C-alpha positions in Angstrom: 188.2 89.0 40.3 187.7 88.0 43.9 184.6 86.3 45.1 182.1 88.9 46.4 180.6 88.7 49.8 177.1 87.2 50.0 174.5 89.8 51.0 171.4 88.2 52.5 169.5 91.5 52.0 169.7 91.0 48.3 169.2 87.3 47.7 169.0 86.0 44.1 165.7 85.1 42.4 165.9 81.4 43.2 166.4 82.0 46.9 163.5 84.5 46.9 161.3 81.9 45.2 162.2 79.3 47.8 161.6 81.7 50.7 158.2 82.6 49.1 157.4 78.9 48.8 158.2 78.4 52.5 155.6 81.1 53.3 152.9 79.7 51.0 153.4 76.1 52.2 153.4 77.2 55.9 150.1 79.0 55.3 148.6 76.0 53.5 149.8 73.6 56.2 148.3 75.8 59.0 145.0 76.1 57.1 144.5 72.6 55.6 147.2 70.5 57.3 148.0 68.8 54.0 151.0 66.3 54.2 152.4 67.6 51.0 153.0 71.0 52.5 154.9 69.6 55.4 157.1 67.6 53.1 157.7 70.6 50.9 158.6 72.7 53.9 161.0 70.1 55.1 162.7 69.9 51.7 162.9 73.7 51.4 164.3 74.2 54.9 167.3 71.9 54.2 167.9 73.4 50.8 171.5 74.7 50.6 170.5 78.2 49.2 167.9 78.6 52.0 170.4 77.4 54.6 173.0 79.9 53.3 170.5 82.7 53.5 169.5 81.8 57.1 173.1 81.6 58.2 174.0 84.9 56.5 171.0 86.7 58.2 172.7 85.9 61.5 171.3 88.1 64.3 168.3 89.2 62.2 166.8 85.7 62.4 164.7 84.6 65.4 166.6 82.4 67.9 165.5 78.7 67.8 164.0 77.3 71.0 
């Protein structure tokens, strides 16, 4: 069997949990500014699964400034 192509529109459960965690920590950081949320965001944003999903989303992601 060949390796199937990764589909960013159907990420696996762990990737979905990490993306959800990014949302929750961003909301918390914006409301309370807690240092833990910033550290959690930094860790999640460099996670290989999250990076793979971001890369696979390509043109559907906002362009970085």
